[in-house]
N, C-alpha and C positions, 0 to 999 in steps of 0.2 A: 179279395186280390185287387178289384178296380180301385178302392180307395186307397189302398198302399200304393200302387202305382201312381196315382194320381198326387199323393204327399211327395212322392220321391221327385216326379216331374215339378212340383212346387219349389221344392229344395235346390232343383238344378236349375230351375230358372232365377232364382235369388241368387243363387252361386255365380251363374253365368253375369248377370247384370252388374253384379259388384264387382268395382275395379279392387286389384291386387298384385300379385307378382306378374303377371300375364301384360298385364297394363302396364305397369314400371319398365317390363323389359321391351315392349314396343315401343313408349315414347323413348328411353333411351337409345336403341336403335335408330329410331327415326331421324332425332337429334343429331347422332354422332356421325350416321352412317348413309343417311337418305331414305327419301321414300322409296326406293327399290327394295332395299332390304328388310325396311319395315314391312313392306307386304309381305314378304316370305315369313319373316316372324309372324305376322298376322294370320297367314294362310296354315302354316304351323300350328299355332294356337288353336285355331278353329278346328283343324282335323282332330287334334287331340283332346279337345272340349268335347267333339261329339262323340270320340271315342269313350271317354270316361263317362259322358253322361249316359247313352247305349247301357253301356257296363253296369253302372251305377243302379239305372233304373231297371233294367230286368235281371241282372245276377244279382243285385243286392237284396231286391224284393223278394225274389226266389229265395234266396237265402235266409231271409229273414222269417220267412214263413215257413221255413222246413226245421230251423234251430229253436230248440226249446230257449227259453227267454235265458234261465241262467247260464246256459253257457255263451249265449251271445253276449252278455252283461260281462263276463268274464274275459272273452278275447277281446272286448272294447276297451276293458279295463286296461289288459295288458299293453296293447297296442298305445294308447294314451300315457301309460306310464313312461313305455321306452321312449316316446317323443320328448317328456317331459326331463327324464333322465339327460337325455342326448342335451336339450335345451339349457339344462341346469350345468352341465359338464363343459358345454361351451361358453358359458358367461363367467367362470371360474377365472381369475388372472392368470395368467401366463398361458390362455388356450390360443390354438392358434387364427387368427382373424384375417379378413380382407383388410388391405388398406384402404382407408376413405377416399371417396371419390374424388379424382383429380390428382391421386397418385398412383400411379402406375404400378404393377409389380416388376422386379429387376425383367422378366421375360417378354413383358409387353415392352418396356422402356426399349431392350435388344432390338425387339420387331420393329418399331417405330425407327429407330435409329437406321437401322439396316433399311427400310421402305424409304426413308428420308434421303440416305447416300445413294440410293438405287442400287445397291449390292441385293437386293432382295429379286431384282429382275436381269441380272446378270447371267 
C-alpha cells in the first residue's frame, strides 16, 4: 500500500507544479482585477488542490487496491471516452463557443456599461 501511496503523491506533486488552467485564471484575475482579487482566487485554488490531493491520494489509492484491474480499466475507459466525445462535439462547426478574449459577451457588456454610468450603484 505504501508504494501505491507514494506513486499517487508523486503524481500529485507533478500536477501541482505544472501550470494549467488554475494559473491562467489567477494571472487573468490579477491583470484584470488586481492583487486582492487574485489572492482570493489563489486561496480558493489552494483549498481545492488540497482537497483534491487528499481525495486522490487516499481515496483513489484505496479504490485502486480494492477493485480488480479489468473493472478499473473499464471505468477509466468510459470516463475518457465521455470526455473525448464532449471535446469532439464542441469542436464541430456551429458548436457554442466562448467569444475570443477582448470581446465580451452581451451580458458582460451590459454590466460594464451599467457600472461605467453609475447605474449599478444607484
